[in-house]
PDB file as gemmi writes it, atoms N, CA and C in Angstrom:
CRYST1    1.000    1.000    1.000  90.00  90.00  90.00 P 1                      
ATOM      1  N   UNK A   1     146.469 202.805  81.825  1.00  0.00           N  
ATOM      2  CA  UNK A   1     146.924 203.085  83.170  1.00  0.00           C  
ATOM      3  C   UNK A   1     148.327 202.497  83.347  1.00  0.00           C  
ATOM      4  N   UNK A   2     149.251 203.277  83.793  1.00  0.00           N  
ATOM      5  CA  UNK A   2     150.629 202.803  83.939  1.00  0.00           C  
ATOM      6  C   UNK A   2     150.822 202.134  85.286  1.00  0.00           C  
ATOM      7  N   UNK A   3     151.787 201.204  85.298  1.00  0.00           N  
ATOM      8  CA  UNK A   3     152.089 200.487  86.530  1.00  0.00           C  
ATOM      9  C   UNK A   3     152.953 201.348  87.435  1.00  0.00           C  
ATOM     10  N   UNK A   4     152.702 201.251  88.721  1.00  0.00           N  
ATOM     11  CA  UNK A   4     153.585 201.886  89.694  1.00  0.00           C  
ATOM     12  C   UNK A   4     154.823 201.020  89.816  1.00  0.00           C  
ATOM     13  N   UNK A   5     155.915 201.599  90.268  1.00  0.00           N  
ATOM     14  CA  UNK A   5     157.146 200.840  90.406  1.00  0.00           C  
ATOM     15  C   UNK A   5     157.032 199.742  91.452  1.00  0.00           C  
ATOM     16  N   UNK A   6     156.051 199.822  92.338  1.00  0.00           N  
ATOM     17  CA  UNK A   6     155.903 198.810  93.377  1.00  0.00           C  
ATOM     18  C   UNK A   6     154.940 197.704  92.959  1.00  0.00           C  
ATOM     19  N   UNK A   7     154.241 197.850  91.837  1.00  0.00           N  
ATOM     20  CA  UNK A   7     153.345 196.801  91.373  1.00  0.00           C  
ATOM     21  C   UNK A   7     154.157 195.588  90.960  1.00  0.00           C  
ATOM     22  N   UNK A   8     153.734 194.387  91.368  1.00  0.00           N  
ATOM     23  CA  UNK A   8     154.465 193.197  90.958  1.00  0.00           C  
ATOM     24  C   UNK A   8     154.300 192.953  89.455  1.00  0.00           C  
ATOM     25  N   UNK A   9     155.382 192.535  88.841  1.00  0.00           N  
ATOM     26  CA  UNK A   9     155.355 192.194  87.427  1.00  0.00           C  
ATOM     27  C   UNK A   9     155.869 190.763  87.304  1.00  0.00           C  
ATOM     28  N   UNK A  10     155.712 190.169  86.139  1.00  0.00           N  
ATOM     29  CA  UNK A  10     156.151 188.796  85.964  1.00  0.00           C  
ATOM     30  C   UNK A  10     157.666 188.695  86.121  1.00  0.00           C  
ATOM     31  N   UNK A  11     158.119 187.493  86.429  1.00  0.00           N  
ATOM     32  CA  UNK A  11     159.552 187.249  86.576  1.00  0.00           C  
ATOM     33  C   UNK A  11     160.295 187.648  85.301  1.00  0.00           C  
ATOM     34  N   UNK A  12     159.750 187.253  84.165  1.00  0.00           N  
ATOM     35  CA  UNK A  12     160.398 187.544  82.888  1.00  0.00           C  
ATOM     36  C   UNK A  12     160.480 189.040  82.622  1.00  0.00           C  
ATOM     37  N   UNK A  13     159.405 189.761  82.930  1.00  0.00           N  
ATOM     38  CA  UNK A  13     159.406 191.217  82.733  1.00  0.00           C  
ATOM     39  C   UNK A  13     160.388 191.896  83.685  1.00  0.00           C  
ATOM     40  N   UNK A  14     160.431 191.416  84.925  1.00  0.00           N  
ATOM     41  CA  UNK A  14     161.357 191.985  85.908  1.00  0.00           C  
ATOM     42  C   UNK A  14     162.800 191.755  85.474  1.00  0.00           C  
ATOM     43  N   UNK A  15     163.091 190.563  84.989  1.00  0.00           N  
ATOM     44  CA  UNK A  15     164.443 190.247  84.546  1.00  0.00           C  
ATOM     45  C   UNK A  15     164.829 191.080  83.326  1.00  0.00           C  
ATOM     46  N   UNK A  16     163.916 191.249  82.395  1.00  0.00           N  
ATOM     47  CA  UNK A  16     164.182 192.076  81.213  1.00  0.00           C  
ATOM     48  C   UNK A  16     164.439 193.527  81.595  1.00  0.00           C  
ATOM     49  N   UNK A  17     163.620 194.041  82.509  1.00  0.00           N  
ATOM     50  CA  UNK A  17     163.812 195.421  82.959  1.00  0.00           C  
ATOM     51  C   UNK A  17     165.145 195.582  83.675  1.00  0.00           C  
ATOM     52  N   UNK A  18     165.502 194.593  84.480  1.00  0.00           N  
ATOM     53  CA  UNK A  18     166.773 194.622  85.201  1.00  0.00           C  
ATOM     54  C   UNK A  18     167.947 194.621  84.215  1.00  0.00           C  
ATOM     55  N   UNK A  19     167.868 193.786  83.189  1.00  0.00           N  
ATOM     56  CA  UNK A  19     168.924 193.747  82.171  1.00  0.00           C  
ATOM     57  C   UNK A  19     169.041 195.094  81.451  1.00  0.00           C  
ATOM     58  N   UNK A  20     167.907 195.716  81.151  1.00  0.00           N  
ATOM     59  CA  UNK A  20     167.919 197.018  80.475  1.00  0.00           C  
ATOM     60  C   UNK A  20     168.541 198.088  81.374  1.00  0.00           C  
ATOM     61  N   UNK A  21     168.221 198.049  82.666  1.00  0.00           N  
ATOM     62  CA  UNK A  21     168.799 199.014  83.605  1.00  0.00           C  
ATOM     63  C   UNK A  21     170.317 198.863  83.682  1.00  0.00           C  
ATOM     64  N   UNK A  22     170.780 197.629  83.744  1.00  0.00           N  
ATOM     65  CA  UNK A  22     172.220 197.385  83.807  1.00  0.00           C  
ATOM     66  C   UNK A  22     172.899 197.923  82.550  1.00  0.00           C  
ATOM     67  N   UNK A  23     172.290 197.674  81.412  1.00  0.00           N  
ATOM     68  CA  UNK A  23     172.839 198.162  80.143  1.00  0.00           C  
ATOM     69  C   UNK A  23     172.929 199.690  80.139  1.00  0.00           C  
ATOM     70  N   UNK A  24     171.869 200.348  80.591  1.00  0.00           N  
ATOM     71  CA  UNK A  24     171.862 201.810  80.646  1.00  0.00           C  
ATOM     72  C   UNK A  24     172.937 202.334  81.585  1.00  0.00           C  
ATOM     73  N   UNK A  25     173.053 201.706  82.739  1.00  0.00           N  
ATOM     74  CA  UNK A  25     174.025 202.164  83.726  1.00  0.00           C  
ATOM     75  C   UNK A  25     175.455 201.936  83.227  1.00  0.00           C  
ATOM     76  N   UNK A  26     175.673 200.826  82.544  1.00  0.00           N  
ATOM     77  CA  UNK A  26     177.003 200.554  82.010  1.00  0.00           C  
ATOM     78  C   UNK A  26     177.370 201.521  80.895  1.00  0.00           C  
ATOM     79  N   UNK A  27     176.366 202.111  80.238  1.00  0.00           N  
ATOM     80  CA  UNK A  27     176.609 203.070  79.164  1.00  0.00           C  
ATOM     81  C   UNK A  27     177.250 204.354  79.653  1.00  0.00           C  
ATOM     82  N   UNK A  28     177.087 204.668  80.924  1.00  0.00           N  
ATOM     83  CA  UNK A  28     177.723 205.837  81.518  1.00  0.00           C  
ATOM     84  C   UNK A  28     177.120 207.169  81.122  1.00  0.00           C  
ATOM     85  N   UNK A  29     175.945 207.164  80.545  1.00  0.00           N  
ATOM     86  CA  UNK A  29     175.318 208.414  80.089  1.00  0.00           C  
ATOM     87  C   UNK A  29     174.293 208.960  81.080  1.00  0.00           C  
ATOM     88  N   UNK A  30     174.123 208.297  82.205  1.00  0.00           N  
ATOM     89  CA  UNK A  30     173.117 208.725  83.175  1.00  0.00           C  
ATOM     90  C   UNK A  30     173.721 209.698  84.177  1.00  0.00           C  
ATOM     91  N   UNK A  31     172.881 210.619  84.632  1.00  0.00           N  
ATOM     92  CA  UNK A  31     173.315 211.519  85.699  1.00  0.00           C  
ATOM     93  C   UNK A  31     173.395 210.730  87.004  1.00  0.00           C  
ATOM     94  N   UNK A  32     173.972 211.349  88.014  1.00  0.00           N  
ATOM     95  CA  UNK A  32     174.075 210.687  89.313  1.00  0.00           C  
ATOM     96  C   UNK A  32     172.682 210.352  89.849  1.00  0.00           C  
ATOM     97  N   UNK A  33     171.745 211.283  89.732  1.00  0.00           N  
ATOM     98  CA  UNK A  33     170.392 211.056  90.218  1.00  0.00           C  
ATOM     99  C   UNK A  33     169.714 209.930  89.453  1.00  0.00           C  
ATOM    100  N   UNK A  34     169.895 209.893  88.142  1.00  0.00           N  
ATOM    101  CA  UNK A  34     169.322 208.822  87.328  1.00  0.00           C  
ATOM    102  C   UNK A  34     169.950 207.476  87.691  1.00  0.00           C  
ATOM    103  N   UNK A  35     171.253 207.475  87.909  1.00  0.00           N  
ATOM    104  CA  UNK A  35     171.951 206.244  88.285  1.00  0.00           C  
ATOM    105  C   UNK A  35     171.455 205.720  89.627  1.00  0.00           C  
ATOM    106  N   UNK A  36     171.269 206.617  90.586  1.00  0.00           N  
ATOM    107  CA  UNK A  36     170.760 206.205  91.894  1.00  0.00           C  
ATOM    108  C   UNK A  36     169.340 205.655  91.788  1.00  0.00           C  
ATOM    109  N   UNK A  37     168.525 206.300  90.988  1.00  0.00           N  
ATOM    110  CA  UNK A  37     167.161 205.817  90.777  1.00  0.00           C  
ATOM    111  C   UNK A  37     167.151 204.454  90.096  1.00  0.00           C  
ATOM    112  N   UNK A  38     168.012 204.294  89.092  1.00  0.00           N  
ATOM    113  CA  UNK A  38     168.108 203.015  88.398  1.00  0.00           C  
ATOM    114  C   UNK A  38     168.622 201.932  89.334  1.00  0.00           C  
ATOM    115  N   UNK A  39     169.589 202.275  90.175  1.00  0.00           N  
ATOM    116  CA  UNK A  39     170.132 201.322  91.143  1.00  0.00           C  
ATOM    117  C   UNK A  39     169.050 200.887  92.126  1.00  0.00           C  
ATOM    118  N   UNK A  40     168.281 201.847  92.616  1.00  0.00           N  
ATOM    119  CA  UNK A  40     167.203 201.546  93.556  1.00  0.00           C  
ATOM    120  C   UNK A  40     166.166 200.626  92.904  1.00  0.00           C  
ATOM    121  N   UNK A  41     165.788 200.923  91.673  1.00  0.00           N  
ATOM    122  CA  UNK A  41     164.836 200.084  90.947  1.00  0.00           C  
ATOM    123  C   UNK A  41     165.431 198.695  90.718  1.00  0.00           C  
ATOM    124  N   UNK A  42     166.712 198.641  90.400  1.00  0.00           N  
ATOM    125  CA  UNK A  42     167.379 197.362  90.186  1.00  0.00           C  
ATOM    126  C   UNK A  42     167.367 196.490  91.428  1.00  0.00           C  
ATOM    127  N   UNK A  43     167.573 197.096  92.578  1.00  0.00           N  
ATOM    128  CA  UNK A  43     167.528 196.351  93.839  1.00  0.00           C  
ATOM    129  C   UNK A  43     166.136 195.773  94.054  1.00  0.00           C  
ATOM    130  N   UNK A  44     165.099 196.573  93.808  1.00  0.00           N  
ATOM    131  CA  UNK A  44     163.723 196.099  93.975  1.00  0.00           C  
ATOM    132  C   UNK A  44     163.421 194.954  93.009  1.00  0.00           C  
ATOM    133  N   UNK A  45     163.874 195.083  91.765  1.00  0.00           N  
ATOM    134  CA  UNK A  45     163.646 194.023  90.782  1.00  0.00           C  
ATOM    135  C   UNK A  45     164.400 192.748  91.156  1.00  0.00           C  
ATOM    136  N   UNK A  46     165.619 192.904  91.663  1.00  0.00           N  
ATOM    137  CA  UNK A  46     166.405 191.752  92.082  1.00  0.00           C  
ATOM    138  C   UNK A  46     165.707 191.004  93.214  1.00  0.00           C  
ATOM    139  N   UNK A  47     165.186 191.739  94.178  1.00  0.00           N  
ATOM    140  CA  UNK A  47     164.471 191.108  95.297  1.00  0.00           C  
ATOM    141  C   UNK A  47     163.234 190.374  94.799  1.00  0.00           C  
ATOM    142  N   UNK A  48     162.520 191.004  93.867  1.00  0.00           N  
ATOM    143  CA  UNK A  48     161.318 190.379  93.326  1.00  0.00           C  
ATOM    144  C   UNK A  48     161.673 189.089  92.581  1.00  0.00           C  
ATOM    145  N   UNK A  49     162.740 189.112  91.801  1.00  0.00           N  
ATOM    146  CA  UNK A  49     163.175 187.913  91.072  1.00  0.00           C  
ATOM    147  C   UNK A  49     163.601 186.813  92.045  1.00  0.00           C  
ATOM    148  N   UNK A  50     164.326 187.181  93.086  1.00  0.00           N  
ATOM    149  CA  UNK A  50     164.763 186.194  94.078  1.00  0.00           C  
ATOM    150  C   UNK A  50     163.561 185.550  94.763  1.00  0.00           C  
ATOM    151  N   UNK A  51     162.562 186.350  95.102  1.00  0.00           N  
ATOM    152  CA  UNK A  51     161.367 185.814  95.749  1.00  0.00           C  
ATOM    153  C   UNK A  51     160.625 184.859  94.822  1.00  0.00           C  
ATOM    154  N   UNK A  52     160.525 185.222  93.540  1.00  0.00           N  
ATOM    155  CA  UNK A  52     159.851 184.358  92.572  1.00  0.00           C  
ATOM    156  C   UNK A  52     160.601 183.038  92.413  1.00  0.00           C  
ATOM    157  N   UNK A  53     161.922 183.091  92.367  1.00  0.00           N  
ATOM    158  CA  UNK A  53     162.718 181.874  92.241  1.00  0.00           C  
ATOM    159  C   UNK A  53     162.589 180.996  93.487  1.00  0.00           C  
ATOM    160  N   UNK A  54     162.585 181.611  94.665  1.00  0.00           N  
ATOM    161  CA  UNK A  54     162.422 180.840  95.904  1.00  0.00           C  
ATOM    162  C   UNK A  54     161.055 180.164  95.952  1.00  0.00           C  
ATOM    163  N   UNK A  55     160.019 180.878  95.526  1.00  0.00           N  
ATOM    164  CA  UNK A  55     158.675 180.302  95.507  1.00  0.00           C  
ATOM    165  C   UNK A  55     158.610 179.133  94.528  1.00  0.00           C  
ATOM    166  N   UNK A  56     159.228 179.289  93.365  1.00  0.00           N  
ATOM    167  CA  UNK A  56     159.241 178.208  92.379  1.00  0.00           C  
ATOM    168  C   UNK A  56     160.010 177.005  92.915  1.00  0.00           C  
ATOM    169  N   UNK A  57     161.127 177.252  93.578  1.00  0.00           N  
ATOM    170  CA  UNK A  57     161.918 176.163  94.160  1.00  0.00           C  
ATOM    171  C   UNK A  57     161.117 175.399  95.214  1.00  0.00           C  
ATOM    172  N   UNK A  58     160.386 176.126  96.045  1.00  0.00           N  
ATOM    173  CA  UNK A  58     159.561 175.483  97.066  1.00  0.00           C  
ATOM    174  C   UNK A  58     158.484 174.617  96.420  1.00  0.00           C  
ATOM    175  N   UNK A  59     157.853 175.122  95.366  1.00  0.00           N  
ATOM    176  CA  UNK A  59     156.816 174.353  94.680  1.00  0.00           C  
ATOM    177  C   UNK A  59     157.395 173.078  94.086  1.00  0.00           C  
ATOM    178  N   UNK A  60     158.573 173.180  93.475  1.00  0.00           N  
ATOM    179  CA  UNK A  60     159.217 172.004  92.890  1.00  0.00           C  
ATOM    180  C   UNK A  60     159.536 170.987  93.976  1.00  0.00           C  
ATOM    181  N   UNK A  61     160.044 171.451  95.099  1.00  0.00           N  
ATOM    182  CA  UNK A  61     160.358 170.539  96.206  1.00  0.00           C  
ATOM    183  C   UNK A  61     159.104 169.847  96.721  1.00  0.00           C  
ATOM    184  N   UNK A  62     158.015 170.570  96.840  1.00  0.00           N  
ATOM    185  CA  UNK A  62     156.755 169.991  97.312  1.00  0.00           C  
ATOM    186  C   UNK A  62     156.232 168.966  96.306  1.00  0.00           C  
ATOM    187  N   UNK A  63     156.270 169.319  95.041  1.00  0.00           N  
ATOM    188  CA  UNK A  63     155.732 168.432  94.008  1.00  0.00           C  
ATOM    189  C   UNK A  63     156.562 167.176  93.807  1.00  0.00           C  
ATOM    190  N   UNK A  64     157.851 167.251  94.070  1.00  0.00           N  
ATOM    191  CA  UNK A  64     158.719 166.101  93.839  1.00  0.00           C  
ATOM    192  C   UNK A  64     158.989 165.298  95.102  1.00  0.00           C  
ATOM    193  N   UNK A  65     158.470 165.725  96.233  1.00  0.00           N  
ATOM    194  CA  UNK A  65     158.711 165.026  97.499  1.00  0.00           C  
ATOM    195  C   UNK A  65     158.013 163.665  97.477  1.00  0.00           C  
ATOM    196  N   UNK A  66     158.768 162.624  97.835  1.00  0.00           N  
ATOM    197  CA  UNK A  66     158.198 161.274  97.902  1.00  0.00           C  
ATOM    198  C   UNK A  66     157.500 161.058  99.228  1.00  0.00           C  
ATOM    199  N   UNK A  67     158.017 161.692 100.258  1.00  0.00           N  
ATOM    200  CA  UNK A  67     157.388 161.662 101.584  1.00  0.00           C  
ATOM    201  C   UNK A  67     157.488 163.064 102.160  1.00  0.00           C  
ATOM    202  N   UNK A  68     156.823 163.282 103.261  1.00  0.00           N  
ATOM    203  CA  UNK A  68     156.805 164.621 103.866  1.00  0.00           C  
ATOM    204  C   UNK A  68     158.190 165.078 104.285  1.00  0.00           C  
ATOM    205  N   UNK A  69     159.079 164.140 104.628  1.00  0.00           N  
ATOM    206  CA  UNK A  69     160.408 164.537 105.087  1.00  0.00           C  
ATOM    207  C   UNK A  69     161.521 164.170 104.102  1.00  0.00           C  
ATOM    208  N   UNK A  70     161.166 163.945 102.848  1.00  0.00           N  
ATOM    209  CA  UNK A  70     162.162 163.575 101.836  1.00  0.00           C  
ATOM    210  C   UNK A  70     163.039 164.778 101.497  1.00  0.00           C  
ATOM    211  N   UNK A  71     164.352 164.569 101.380  1.00  0.00           N  
ATOM    212  CA  UNK A  71     165.234 165.677 100.984  1.00  0.00           C  
ATOM    213  C   UNK A  71     165.063 166.009  99.508  1.00  0.00           C  
ATOM    214  N   UNK A  72     165.376 167.231  99.150  1.00  0.00           N  
ATOM    215  CA  UNK A  72     165.298 167.640  97.749  1.00  0.00           C  
ATOM    216  C   UNK A  72     166.366 166.905  96.951  1.00  0.00           C  
ATOM    217  N   UNK A  73     166.015 166.527  95.722  1.00  0.00           N  
ATOM    218  CA  UNK A  73     166.953 165.836  94.856  1.00  0.00           C  
ATOM    219  C   UNK A  73     167.377 166.773  93.736  1.00  0.00           C  
ATOM    220  N   UNK A  74     168.632 166.675  93.283  1.00  0.00           N  
ATOM    221  CA  UNK A  74     169.071 167.536  92.181  1.00  0.00           C  
ATOM    222  C   UNK A  74     168.337 167.201  90.886  1.00  0.00           C  
ATOM    223  N   UNK A  75     168.116 168.202  90.084  1.00  0.00           N  
ATOM    224  CA  UNK A  75     167.449 168.029  88.794  1.00  0.00           C  
ATOM    225  C   UNK A  75     168.422 167.377  87.820  1.00  0.00           C  
ATOM    226  N   UNK A  76     167.968 166.324  87.151  1.00  0.00           N  
ATOM    227  CA  UNK A  76     168.801 165.616  86.179  1.00  0.00           C  
ATOM    228  C   UNK A  76     168.140 165.739  84.820  1.00  0.00           C  
ATOM    229  N   UNK A  77     168.725 166.546  83.928  1.00  0.00           N  
ATOM    230  CA  UNK A  77     168.113 166.767  82.612  1.00  0.00           C  
ATOM    231  C   UNK A  77     168.561 165.756  81.567  1.00  0.00           C  
ATOM    232  N   UNK A  78     169.265 164.702  81.955  1.00  0.00           N  
ATOM    233  CA  UNK A  78     169.699 163.660  81.029  1.00  0.00           C  
ATOM    234  C   UNK A  78     168.624 162.611  80.794  1.00  0.00           C  
ATOM    235  N   UNK A  79     167.531 162.693  81.550  1.00  0.00           N  
ATOM    236  CA  UNK A  79     166.476 161.674  81.444  1.00  0.00           C  
ATOM    237  C   UNK A  79     165.685 161.774  80.182  1.00  0.00           C  
TER     238      UNK A  79                                                      
END                                                                             
C-alpha cells in the first residue's frame, strides 16, 4: 500500500525527499506542471520538518529545565 502525500513520514525521510526534489528541480528537466507539483510537495515537506524540529526543541527544553521557569541554555558539545 503506498503512502498518500499527506501521510506523515519520518523527519529523515522527509528531508531526503526534499533534497531529491530540489535536485530534480535544479536539473531543469521538469515541465511547469511537474515543477509546481514538486514545489507544492516541497513546501509540505518543509513544514513537516519544521514542526518536527520545533517538537524536538520543546522536548529538549523540557528535559533540560532545572526549574519550571528556567531559560533554555545553549548546547555545548565540548563537554
